C-alpha positions as CSV (number, residue, x, y, z in Angstrom):
1,M,82.5,19.6,86.5
2,K,85.1,17.2,85.7
3,I,83.9,13.9,84.1
4,C,86.3,10.8,83.3
5,S,84.7,8.7,80.6
6,P,86.9,5.8,79.1
7,Q,85.6,5.0,75.6
8,L,85.9,2.2,73.1
9,G,84.5,4.8,70.6
10,L,83.3,8.3,70.1
11,N,83.0,8.5,66.1
12,P,79.8,10.7,65.3
13,K,79.9,8.6,61.9
14,S,79.5,5.4,64.1
15,N,76.5,2.9,63.1
16,L,76.5,2.1,66.5
17,G,73.6,3.6,68.5
18,G,75.6,3.7,71.9
19,E,78.4,5.3,70.2
20,I,76.3,7.9,68.6
21,H,74.8,8.5,72.1
22,D,78.2,9.0,73.8
23,H,79.0,11.5,71.0
24,F,76.3,13.9,71.4
25,V,76.2,13.5,75.2
26,I,79.9,14.1,75.8
27,H,80.0,16.8,73.2
28,N,77.0,18.7,74.5
29,L,78.4,18.5,77.9
30,A,81.6,19.7,76.7
31,K,79.8,22.8,75.0
32,R,78.2,23.5,78.6
33,G,81.5,24.1,80.0
34,H,82.3,20.8,81.7
35,K,85.6,19.1,81.0
36,I,85.6,15.5,79.8
37,F,88.6,13.1,80.1
38,V,88.4,10.4,77.7
39,Y,90.5,7.3,77.3
40,L,90.2,6.0,73.6
41,P,92.0,3.1,71.6
42,K,94.6,4.3,69.4
43,G,93.7,5.7,66.0
44,R,90.0,5.9,66.8
45,N,88.2,9.0,65.3
46,Y,86.4,11.7,67.3
47,Q,85.3,15.2,66.9
48,K,87.7,17.7,68.8
49,N,86.5,20.0,71.5
50,P,88.6,22.0,73.8
51,N,87.0,20.6,76.9
52,I,87.3,17.1,75.8
53,I,90.9,15.7,76.7
54,I,92.1,12.8,75.0
55,K,94.7,10.2,75.9
56,R,95.2,7.1,74.0
57,A,95.5,3.3,74.5
58,P,98.4,1.7,72.9
59,I,96.6,-0.5,70.5
60,K,93.6,0.2,68.2
61,H,91.4,-3.1,68.3
62,I,90.8,-4.0,71.9
63,P,88.4,-6.9,73.0
64,A,85.9,-5.5,75.7
65,F,87.5,-7.7,78.6
66,I,91.0,-6.4,78.0
67,F,89.7,-2.7,77.8
68,N,88.5,-3.2,81.2
69,L,92.1,-3.8,82.3
70,L,93.8,-1.3,80.2
71,I,91.9,1.7,81.7
72,I,93.0,0.9,85.3
73,P,96.3,2.5,85.4
74,Y,94.7,5.5,83.3
75,L,91.9,6.0,85.9
76,F,94.4,6.4,88.8
77,K,96.9,8.6,86.9
78,A,93.9,10.6,85.7
79,Y,92.6,11.1,89.2
80,K,95.8,11.9,90.6
81,E,96.2,14.8,88.1
82,E,92.7,16.0,87.6
83,K,90.8,14.8,90.6
84,F,87.7,14.5,88.5
85,D,84.3,14.6,90.0
86,I,82.5,11.6,88.2
87,L,83.7,8.4,86.7
88,R,81.3,7.8,83.7
89,V,80.9,4.0,82.6
90,H,79.8,4.3,78.9
91,N,79.1,0.6,78.7
92,P,79.2,-1.9,81.9
93,Y,80.7,-4.5,79.6
94,F,83.7,-2.6,78.4
95,V,84.4,-0.5,81.4
96,G,82.7,-1.8,84.5
97,L,85.2,-4.2,85.9
98,G,88.0,-1.6,85.6
99,A,85.8,1.1,87.2
100,I,84.8,-1.0,90.0
101,V,88.4,-1.7,90.8
102,F,88.9,2.1,90.7
103,K,85.7,2.5,93.2
104,F,87.3,0.2,95.6
105,F,90.2,2.6,96.2
106,Y,88.2,5.8,95.8
107,P,84.9,5.0,97.2
108,N,84.1,8.8,97.5
109,V,84.2,9.1,93.7
110,P,80.6,8.5,92.4
111,V,80.4,6.1,89.2
112,I,77.3,6.7,86.7
113,A,76.7,3.6,84.4
114,T,74.7,3.9,81.0
115,Y,73.0,0.7,79.5
116,H,72.2,0.8,75.9
117,L,71.2,-2.8,75.3
118,E,69.6,-6.0,77.2
119,E,72.5,-8.4,77.1
120,K,72.0,-11.9,78.6
121,S,75.1,-13.8,77.6
122,P,77.0,-15.7,80.4
123,I,79.8,-13.2,80.5
124,F,77.8,-10.0,80.3
125,T,75.3,-11.6,83.1
126,L,78.5,-12.2,85.2
127,I,79.9,-8.6,84.8
128,N,76.4,-7.1,85.6
129,K,76.1,-9.2,88.7
130,L,79.9,-8.0,90.0
131,T,79.4,-4.5,89.1
132,I,75.7,-3.4,89.1
133,N,75.4,-2.9,92.9
134,R,78.5,-0.5,92.8
135,Y,77.2,2.1,90.6
136,D,75.9,5.3,92.4
137,K,73.6,6.1,89.5
138,I,72.3,4.1,86.5
139,I,71.2,5.9,83.1
140,C,69.0,3.7,80.9
141,V,67.9,4.7,77.3
142,S,64.6,3.2,77.6
143,N,62.2,2.2,80.2
144,Y,62.3,-1.4,78.8
145,L,65.8,-1.4,79.9
146,K,65.0,-0.1,83.4
147,N,62.4,-2.6,83.8
148,W,64.9,-5.3,82.6
149,L,67.6,-4.3,85.2
150,M,64.8,-4.0,88.3
151,N,63.5,-7.5,87.2
152,D,66.8,-9.5,86.6
153,Y,69.1,-7.6,89.1
154,N,66.9,-6.3,91.7
155,V,68.2,-2.8,91.1
156,E,66.0,-0.2,92.9
157,S,63.8,2.2,90.7
158,K,65.1,5.4,92.2
159,K,68.7,4.4,91.5
160,I,67.9,4.4,87.6
161,S,67.0,7.3,85.3
162,V,65.6,7.0,81.9
163,I,67.0,9.5,79.2
164,Y,65.9,8.7,75.7
165,N,68.4,9.2,73.0
166,G,68.0,12.2,70.6
167,V,68.3,12.5,66.8
168,D,71.1,14.4,65.3
169,P,69.3,17.7,64.2
170,N,70.9,17.3,60.6
171,I,68.6,14.2,60.1
172,R,65.3,16.1,59.0
173,P,62.8,16.0,56.0
174,A,64.1,16.8,52.6
175,A,63.0,16.5,49.0
176,K,64.1,13.1,47.4
177,N,67.3,13.3,45.5
178,G,67.1,13.0,42.0
179,N,70.9,11.5,41.7
180,F,70.0,8.8,44.1
181,L,66.6,8.0,42.7
182,K,68.3,7.6,39.2
183,K,71.4,5.5,41.0
184,Y,69.0,3.0,42.7
185,N,66.3,3.2,39.9
186,L,63.6,4.1,42.3
187,G,61.7,6.6,40.3
188,G,58.0,6.3,40.7
189,K,58.6,3.1,43.0
190,F,57.3,2.7,46.7
191,T,60.5,2.3,48.6
192,I,60.7,0.4,51.9
193,L,64.0,1.0,53.7
194,F,66.0,-1.1,56.3
195,M,68.9,0.5,58.0
196,G,71.3,-1.4,60.4
197,L,73.8,-4.0,61.2
198,L,73.1,-7.2,59.4
199,I,73.2,-9.4,62.3
200,P,70.5,-11.9,63.6
201,R,69.3,-9.5,66.5
202,K,68.2,-6.9,63.5
203,N,66.5,-9.7,61.6
204,P,66.9,-8.4,58.2
205,L,66.1,-11.8,56.6
206,F,62.6,-11.4,57.8
207,L,62.0,-8.4,56.2
208,I,63.1,-9.7,52.8
209,K,60.7,-12.4,53.3
210,V,58.0,-10.2,54.1
211,F,59.0,-8.2,50.6
212,K,59.2,-11.6,48.7
213,Q,55.4,-11.9,49.5
214,L,54.5,-8.3,48.9
215,K,56.1,-8.5,45.9
216,K,53.5,-11.0,44.4
217,N,50.6,-8.3,44.4
218,H,52.8,-5.1,44.1
219,R,54.9,-4.8,41.2
220,N,56.2,-1.4,41.7
221,V,57.8,-1.7,45.0
222,S,61.6,-1.8,46.0
223,L,63.5,-2.4,49.2
224,M,66.7,-1.0,50.3
225,I,68.9,-2.9,52.9
226,C,71.5,-0.8,54.1
227,G,74.2,-2.0,56.3
228,S,77.0,-4.3,56.7
229,G,77.5,-7.6,58.9
230,P,77.9,-11.3,58.9
231,L,74.6,-12.0,57.3
232,K,75.2,-9.9,54.1
233,N,76.4,-13.0,52.0
234,Q,73.3,-15.1,53.1
235,I,71.1,-12.1,52.4
236,R,72.7,-12.0,48.6
237,E,72.1,-15.9,48.4
238,F,68.4,-15.5,49.4
239,I,67.8,-12.7,46.9
240,K,69.6,-14.6,44.1
241,K,67.7,-17.9,44.9
242,N,64.3,-16.3,45.0
243,M,65.1,-13.9,41.9
244,L,64.0,-11.0,43.7
245,T,64.2,-7.9,41.8
246,D,64.2,-4.3,43.2
247,V,66.1,-5.4,46.3
248,H,69.3,-3.0,46.9
249,L,71.9,-3.9,49.1
250,I,74.1,-1.1,50.0
251,D,76.7,-0.6,52.6
252,S,76.5,1.5,55.7
253,I,76.3,5.4,55.0
254,Y,76.9,8.3,57.2
255,G,76.4,11.9,57.3
256,Q,74.5,13.8,54.3
257,E,74.3,10.7,52.6
258,K,72.6,9.1,55.6
259,K,70.0,11.9,55.4
260,E,69.5,11.4,51.7
261,I,68.8,7.6,51.9
262,F,66.1,8.1,54.9
263,N,64.4,10.7,52.5
264,L,64.3,8.3,49.6
265,C,62.0,5.8,51.2
266,D,58.2,5.9,51.6
267,V,58.4,3.6,54.6
268,F,60.9,2.4,57.4
269,A,60.8,-0.9,58.6
270,L,62.8,-2.6,61.5
271,P,61.9,-6.2,62.4
272,S,64.4,-6.4,65.4
273,L,64.2,-9.2,67.9
274,N,65.4,-6.7,70.6
275,E,66.4,-3.3,70.9
276,G,67.6,-1.0,73.8
277,F,66.4,2.0,72.0
278,G,66.3,1.9,68.2
279,L,68.0,5.1,67.3
280,V,67.7,4.4,63.5
281,V,63.7,4.3,64.0
282,A,64.0,7.6,65.8
283,E,66.0,9.0,62.7
284,A,63.5,7.6,60.3
285,M,60.7,9.4,62.2
286,A,62.7,12.6,62.3
287,C,62.4,12.5,58.4
288,A,58.6,12.3,58.6
289,K,58.5,8.9,57.5
290,P,55.9,6.1,58.9
291,V,57.8,3.3,60.5
292,V,56.7,-0.5,61.0
293,V,58.5,-2.2,63.5
294,A,58.5,-5.3,65.8
295,D,56.3,-5.0,68.8
296,N,58.9,-5.7,71.3
297,S,61.6,-4.4,73.5
298,S,61.8,-0.5,73.5
299,L,60.5,-0.2,70.1
300,V,56.9,0.2,71.6
301,E,58.2,3.1,73.4
302,L,59.2,4.9,70.3
303,V,56.0,3.9,68.1
304,T,52.5,4.2,69.2
305,D,50.7,1.7,67.1
306,G,48.7,3.2,64.4
307,K,50.0,6.9,65.3
308,E,53.7,7.3,64.2
309,G,53.8,3.8,62.4
310,Y,52.8,0.1,63.4
311,T,54.2,-2.4,65.9
312,L,53.8,-6.0,64.7
313,N,54.4,-9.6,65.6
314,Y,56.5,-11.8,63.3
315,N,53.5,-12.9,61.4
316,I,54.6,-12.3,57.8
317,N,50.9,-11.5,56.2
318,A,50.5,-8.8,59.1
319,W,53.4,-6.9,57.5
320,V,52.4,-7.3,54.1
321,N,48.8,-6.0,54.9
322,K,50.2,-3.0,56.7
323,F,52.8,-2.2,53.8
324,T,49.9,-2.6,51.4
325,S,47.7,-0.2,53.3
326,L,50.5,2.5,53.2
327,I,51.0,1.9,49.3
328,K,47.5,2.5,48.7
329,N,46.8,5.5,50.9
330,K,49.4,8.3,50.6
331,D,47.4,10.5,52.9
332,L,47.8,8.0,55.5
333,R,51.7,7.8,55.0
334,L,51.8,11.6,55.3
335,S,49.8,12.0,58.4
336,I,51.7,9.2,60.2
337,G,54.9,10.7,59.1
338,L,53.8,14.2,60.4
339,S,53.0,12.3,63.8
340,A,56.3,10.6,63.8
341,S,58.3,13.8,63.1
342,S,56.5,15.6,65.9
343,K,57.2,13.1,68.4
344,V,61.1,13.2,67.7
345,K,61.0,16.9,68.4
346,K,59.2,16.6,71.6
347,Q,61.0,13.4,73.1
348,F,64.0,12.7,71.1
349,N,65.9,15.7,71.3
350,W,69.8,15.9,72.1
351,Q,69.4,19.2,74.0
352,I,66.6,17.8,76.2
353,S,68.4,14.6,76.8
354,T,71.8,16.5,77.5
355,Q,70.0,18.7,80.0
356,M,68.5,15.6,81.9
357,Y,71.9,13.9,81.8
358,E,73.6,17.0,83.2
359,S,71.0,17.3,86.0
360,V,71.8,13.9,87.0
361,L,75.3,14.2,87.1
362,L,75.1,17.5,89.1
363,S,72.8,15.9,91.8
364,L,75.3,12.9,92.0
365,K,78.3,15.4,92.5
366,D,76.1,17.3,95.3
367,E,75.3,14.1,96.7
368,N,79.1,12.9,96.8
369,P,81.3,16.1,97.9
370,P,85.0,15.5,97.4
371,Q,87.0,14.4,100.3
372,N,90.1,16.0,101.5
């Protein structure tokens, strides 16, 4: 099978869940013998594979709308040369408009789109309205996103397949790294970890307010905030103003160091306002860590309250109470962590996800045989 997949990114070390998703899906499909034709911005990193054929855009930093236009000549040229079977839209906001232009001229080529996040800004809503009925199939990474598309855009259920993200198999339980414990002065301390973009949607300031309250009764507790983004300076100012100790603000990390940081913590926390999937939560679960998350969007699909962790509203005292329970009860932490790890192995596995993705692609190809 030949698949064309224009991408704004395909870096396995990205801090964007959608880009990590695409890396694993595309590379696993390539390992299965499918050829993937990828259009990438200039200079963007990717992991090489003989079945992944890369063509480059002339510039590196490309606004989403402009990328829609840049891919159009590439799509026509690639189809003329390769006669690909399926056009894959890795994100409707970056690729959808260009894909629909191509679809107008080649209606026999099926187009499949993947939705990673609920977006409700006027420009994204307009793009969805213009494109969503032209896709032959849609992949959502959670039931939450599927329901959003069905309710807001009247998409039929049978047109949407839900395929969860997987977790990098290298992210797994490990002993705490002594060098890291010393570096961050975490020895003997109960450690809460937040990892993600420092943006309003991820809501990191709420967690720091929870930590401020928790610290009043638990001196031997620390908080690691791992990430970068526009809220970083505001977070620094809050920490300084409130004279909070044991808060470690570190930059985004990747690879082996990411695994080490996950395994340093005793509990992972994500108070996001909205998540399309919440890959970082699944990664923490893969390391057998209990997770405390907001009770909204896709997060309630990852975490069953009281089993793999806790799902809470935005009441600060509720978060403080759950952290307190975990601080006091090591056996509780261990049992919840084991349940979390078990769920990841069964449900959030890239091999399983790729098999499901491949099945959808093959059925789409069979339903749309090439025309001479």
